[in-house]
LUMDREN-763670 format. One record per residue: x negated, z, y of N, C-alpha, C, O in turn. Coordinates in steps of 0.2 Angstrom, whole numbers, plus 5000, padded with zeros to 4 digits. Each point is the difference from the previous one (the first is absolute). Example, Ala and Ser with C-alpha at 12.3 -4.5 7.8 and 13.67 -1.06 7.14 Angstrom:
// LUMDREN-763670
493450394972500450005006499650005006499550034999 500749935006499650015006500450035005499750015006 
END
This chain:
// LUMDREN-763670
504750054976499549955001500249934998500350004994 499649955010500349934998499549974995499550034999 500849924997499749984994499349975002499550014996 500449955009499349975001499550055002499550004998 500750055006499650065001499850034994499450025000 501049994995499950044994499549964996499550024997 500649915003499549964996499350005003499550004996 500550005011499350005003499750074999499450004999 501050055001499750074998499850004993499450034999 500949944996499850004994499349964999499650024996 500449935008499449954999499450045003499449994999 500750055006499550045004499449965003499450014998 500849935005499449965003499750045005500350035005 499049974995499650035005499649945004499649964997 500650045009499749945004499350025003499950065002 499749894998499350015003499949935004500149954997 499650065008499849945004499249984999499650055001 500249894997499449994998499649975006499450025002 500949935002499649985006500549965004500549984998 499250005008500449965005499549935000499450015001 501049934999499649945001500249975007500649995001 498949995003500149965006499649944999499450005000 501049944998499749944998500149945005500650005003 499049964998500149945004499749944997499650004996 500749945005499849944998500149994992500550024998 499049964999500149994992499750064996499550035002 500949994993499950064996500349994993500549975000 499250054995500350004993499750064997499450004998 501050055001499750074997500450014993500650004999 498950014996500350014993500150074999499650045002 500949984994500250064998500050014993500549964997 499150075000500050004992500650054998500350045003 499949954990500550044998499850074999499450025000 501150035001499850075000500450034994500449974996 499450095002500250034994500850025000500350005006 499950014989500750024999500250075004499650045001 501049965003500150055004499850005007500150045004 499749904998499849995007500349935002499949954997 500450055009500449955002499749985007500250045005 499449914996499749995007500549965004500549974998 499550045009500449975004499749985007499550025001 500849935002499849985006500650005005500549984998 499350045008500550005006499849965006499450025002 500949935000499849965005500250035007500650005001 498950035003500250035006500149945005500450015005 499249944995500049945005499749944997499550014996 500849935005499749944998500349984994500550024998 499149934998500349974994499449994995499450005002 500850004992499549984994500449984994500650005000 499049984995500349984994499750044994499450015000 501050024996499850034994500149964994500649974999 498950024997500049954994499950054994499650045000 500949954995500050044994499549974995499949945001 500050104994499549974994500449944997499649964997 501050045003500449954997500149945004500349954998 499450045008500149955004500550005005500149955004 500350104996500650015005499750015007499450035001 501049965004499850015007500550045004500649984999 499350065005500450045004499850005007499450035001 500949945003499950005007500250065004500650024999 498950025004500250065003499949995008499649975003 500950065000500050005008500150085002500050044996 499949965011500050075002500650044998500649985000 499350084997500550044998500249994992500450044997 499249925000500149984993499750064996499450025001 500949994993499750054995499949974993500549974998 499050044999499949974993499750054996499450035002 500849984992499850054995499949974994500449964998 499050064998499949984993500150064996499650044998 501049964999500250064996499650024994499950054998 499849894999499650014994499349985001499649994996 500250025011499349995001499749934999499450004999 500949955002499849934998499549985005500050025006 499549944992499549975004500449955005500549974998 499250025008500249965005499549985005499550045001 500749915004499549995005500450005007500649985000 499150045005500349995007499649955004499450015001 500949945001499649955004500449985006500650015001 499149955003500349975006500549954999499949974994 500550025010500649954999499749935000500249954995 499350035009499749935000499549984996499749955000 500150104995499449994996499449975004499649964997 500250075008499549995004499350024997500050054996 499549925006499350034998499950075002500250015006 499550034990499850075003499650005006499649965001 500750085004499650005006499450045000499549985004 500550074993499450055000500150044994500550014997 498950025001500050054994500550065001500150025006 500250014989500450065001499550065001499550014997 500750035008499650065002500550064999500649995000 499150074998500450064999499750055005499450024999 501150015005499850065004500550055000500450014995 499750035010500650055000500350005007499650005005 501050004995500450005007500250075003500350005004 499450054992500250075002500650024996500150065000 500349904997500550024995499949984993500150034996 499749905004499949974993499449965000499849985005 499950004989499549955000500349945002500649985000 499049985004500249945003499749944998499350005000 501049954998499749944997500149945006500649995002 498949985000500149945004499549954998499650004996 500649945007499649944999499849965007499849944999 500350105006499849975007499550035004499949995006 499850064990499450045004500350045005499650035004 501149984996500350055005500149975007500250035005 499649904996500149975006500649975002500350005005 500049964989500649965001500650045000500050054997 500549925005500750024999500349994993500049944998 500250114999500249994993500649964999500550015004 499549944991500649974998500450044995500649985000 499250074997500350034995499850085000499450015001 501150035000499950075000500450034994500650004999 499050024996500350014993499850074998499450025000 501150024998499950074996500049994993500449974997 499150055000499950004992500050074997499650045003 500849974992500050074997500349994993500049954997 500250115000500250004993500550064999499950055004 500549944992500450064997499850024993499949954996 499950115003499850024993500650044998500350045003 499949944991500750034997499850024993499549984997 501050055000500050034993500349954995500649995001 499049984995500349964995500550044996499950064998 500649915000500550034996500650025004500549975000 499450085004500650025005500149955005500550015004 499049954997500149945005500349944998500249955003 499950044990500149944997500749975002500049945001 500550105000500649975001500049975007500449955001 499250085004500049975006499549955001500149945002 499350074997499449965001500049944995499849945002 500450074992499949944995500649955001499949944998 500650085006500549965001499949955006500449955002 499150075002499849965006499749934999499650004995 500649955008499649945000499350015002499850045003 499849914994499250015001499849935002499949964996 499950035011500050055005500750025003500549964999 499650105003500650025004499949995007499650045003 500849925000499949975007500750025004500549974998 499450065007500650015005499849975006499550025004 500949934999499849975006500550015005500650014999 499250005007500450025006500249945004500350005005 499449944993500149945005500749985000500349994994 500050015012500749985000500550054998500649995000 499250074999500450054998500250055006499550035003 501149974998500250045006500350074998500150045005 500049974989500350074998499550054998500250054997 499249945003499550054998499650035006499450005000 501050025005499750035005499650064999499450015003 500850034992499650064999499449984997499450045001 500549914994499449984997499549985005499450015000 500949955005499649975005499750055004499450005003 501050054999499850065004499450044996499550025003 500549994991499550034996499449965000499450035001 500649914998499449955000499750005007499450015001 501049995005499850005006499650075002499550005003 500850054994499650075001499450004996499550035003 500549944991499350004996499549965004499450025000 500849935003499649965004499750035006499450005001 501050045002499850045006499550054998499550015004 500750034991499550054998499349974998499550035001 500649914995499349974998499649985006499450005000 500949985005499749975006499750065004499450005003 501050054998499850065005499550054997499650025003 500549994990499550044996500050075003499450025001 501150015001500050065003500050054994500149994994 499750085008500050054994500650004996500650005003 499350004990500650004996500349934998500549994996 499249965007500249934999500049984992500549974998 499050054999500049984993500550034996500449974996 499850105005500550034997500749975001500450004996 499749985010500649975003500149944996500649984998 498949975002500149944997500150004993500449964997 499250094999500150014993500750024999500449984995 499950075009500750024999500549955001500549994996 499449975009500449945001500049954995500449964999 499050044997500049954994500550024995500349954997 499850115002500550024995500749985003500449984996 499750035010500749985003500149925000500549984998 498949995003500049934999500249974993500449964999 499350084996500249984993500750014999500349954997 500050105005500750024998500449955004500549974997 499450015009500449955004499949934997500549965000 498950024998499949944997500449994993500349954999 499750114997500449994994500849995002500349964997 499950085008500750005002500249935002500549974998 499050005007500149935002500049954995500449955000 499250064995500049954995500649994996500349954998 500050115000500650004997500649975004500449974997 499650045009500549975004499949935001500549965001 498950015000499949935001500049964994500149945000 499950094994499949964994500650024995499950024994 500749995009500650024996500149964994500450024995 499449915005500249964994499450004995500149974995 499450075006499550004995500050074996500050055003 500249954990500150064996499350045001499549985000 500750095000499450055000500250065002500650015003 499050044997500250075001500250015008500550035001 499149935003500250015007500649975002500450025004 499849924993500649975001500650044997500550015003 499450034992500550044997500150065005500650025001 498950015002500050065004500449985007500350045003 499749894999500349985006500749994999500449995005 499950014989500749994998500350075001499950044995 500549975010500350065001500450034994500050064999 500449904998500550024995499650024994500150054996 499449915002499650024994499550065001499850034996 500049985011499650055001500250074998499650044998 501149975002500350064998499850024993499950064998 500249894998499850014993499350014999499850044995 499749935008499350015000499950075002499650044997 500749985008499950075002500250054995499750054999 500849934998500350054994499550004995499850064997 499949895001499550004994499450045002499750044997 500049955010499550045002500150075001499650054998 501049975004500250075001500150044993499950065000 500349904995500250034994499749964994500449974996 499050025003499749964995500250034993499949964995 500250105004500150034994500749994997500250014994 500349965010500649994998500149944996499649955001 500850064994500149944995500549955003500649994999 499149975006500449965004500349944996499749974995 500950015006500349944997500149955006500050025006 500049914992500149955005500750015004500049995006 500550034990500650025003500050055006500249995005 499450074993499950055005499749985006500150015006 499349954993499649975006500449955004500050005006 500449964990500549965004500550035004500149985006 500150084992500550045004499750025007500350005005 499050024994499750025007499949945004500050015006 500049934992499949945004500749975001500149955004 500550084994500649985001500149934997500449965003 499450034991500149944997500250014992499950054998 500449904999500150004993499450004997499549985002 500550044991499450004996499749935000499450005001 501049954997499749935000499749985006499549975001 500950045005499849975006499350045002499649975003 500450094996499450045002499449984996499549985003 500650014991499449984996499749935002499449995000 501149965001499849945002499750005007499449975001 500950065004499750015007499350035000499649985003 500450074993499350045000499549954997499450005003 500749974992499549954997499849955004499449985001 501149995003499849955005499650035006499549965002 500650105000499650035005499350024998499549995003 500550054991499450034998499649964996499450015000 500849934997499749964995499850044994499649984996 500850075002499950034994500750044998500450005005 499750024989500650034998500150075003499550035002 501150004998500150075003499550054996499750045003 500449954990499650054996499349995000499650055000 500149895001499349995001499850045006499550035001 500949965005499850035006500050084999499650035003 500949994994500150084999499450024996499750065002 500149914993499450024996499450005005499650045000 500349915004499450005005500050065005499550035001 501149985001500150065005499850064996499650055002 500649964992499850064996499350014999499750055000 500049894998499250004999499750015006499450045000 500849945006499750015006500050075002499550035002 501150014997500050075001499650044996499750055001 500349934992499650034995499250005002499750054999 500149895003499349995002499850055006499550045000 501049975004499950045006499950074998499650045002 500949984993500050074998499450024996499750055000 500149904996499450014996499450025004499550044998 500449925008499450015004500150065005499550035001 501149995001500150055005500150074997500050055004 500349954990500250074997499650014994499649964997 500550105000499750024994500550014994499950024995 500749955007500550004995499849964994499749955000 500650074994499849974994500449934999500449995004 499349974992500349934999500750014998500449965002 499850094994500750004997500450025006500649985001 499250075003500450025006500149945005500549995003 499049974998500049945005500549954996500449975004 499550024990500549954997500750025000500449965002 499750104998500750035000500349995008500549985001 499050035003500249995007500249935002500349995005 499449964991500249935002500449974995500149944999 500350104997500549974996499949994992500349974997 499150065001499849994992500150074997499850055002 500649954992500250064997499450034995500050054998 499549905001499450034996499449975003500049955003 499450094995499449985003499849934997499649965003 500650034990499849944997500349945003499749955001 500950065001500449945003499749995007499949945002 499950115001499749995007499349974999499949955004 499750074992499349984999500149924998499549965002 500950024994500149934998500249965005499749955002 500850075002500249965006499550005005499949955004 499750104997499550015005499449954999499849965004 500050044989499449964998500249925001499649965002 501150034996500249935001500049975007499949955001 500350105003500049985007499450005004499849965004 499850094995499450025004499349974996499549985004 500650024990499449974996499550064997499649984996 500650085006499650064997500550054999500550005002 499250054994500450064998500150045007499650005004 500950054996500050045006499450055001499850015005 499950014989499450045001499449965002499750035004 500349914994499449965002500149985008499550005004 501149994998500149985007499950065004499750005006 500450064992499950065004499250025000499850025005 499949964990499250015000499749945004499450025002 500849934999499749945003499650015007499549995000 500950055004499650015007499450044999499549995003 500550064992499450044999499549964996499450015002 500849954994499549964996499749955005499449994999 501049985005499749955005499550045005499549975002 500750095000499650045004499350014997499550005003 500550024990499450024997499649934999499450015001 500949934998499649945000499749995006499449985001 500950035005499849985006499450055002499649985004 500450084994499550055001499449984996499550045001 
END
């Protein structure tokens, strides 16, 4: 399995579509912040709009643009021209999803927007989700090399419009594909910006990252990882830091903690066994490193989903 696929698998994002918006004229829709572990997203099927962040930033979105809020931040979706609202928002159902409109269903929409969310597991998703900019925006405007991504979006739009049997299942599954493609495209388009996605887009460094993921229990040295990348120790360490925005050993620790979180939630193995599986010779050493990285003990992390479920009930 390639490195990006493995990190997505560890994050275990579950896509769900909330509604489709067909908007005309003036509109300004507020989105409140959401709880940890939920990342809302918007996909412009047709038209244009502006997303304003709580910090005052603005992102112009065009047909085919995808924007995700990895940490669930508050934001607003508004029209480009800041026109006065044309009509109150109404909510109905289009046969596939709840449908929000502001034109009474009579006018031709200026914006066709899919709104949804990815629910992910805090801890095992940290290496991937926490590294993303907020908002995470991938634009297709002027990009000729993303034909596959454009094809996915076109198919999502067609399924949303036709609403044939199975349309919601298809669009939801395509949301997962869209997420993976957007992550890959971002790494390729932002090679000068340090981060995990930039690191994964570097073919030479990718071999060393794959090594860490495949054998987290191994007592890796920078020299050994440099050999996998066909670089000297010093060149590898410098190049890695420039691409990842962190040291090799800090990144290795994050990989180990990501895998440990996944094993704690998916298996019944003891903390000592899991610690050994990710490179720690004692349960105490693993517990200390885990708490420093994740913020809770391994036992508390394992119990959290059950505790949260009990509170919700």
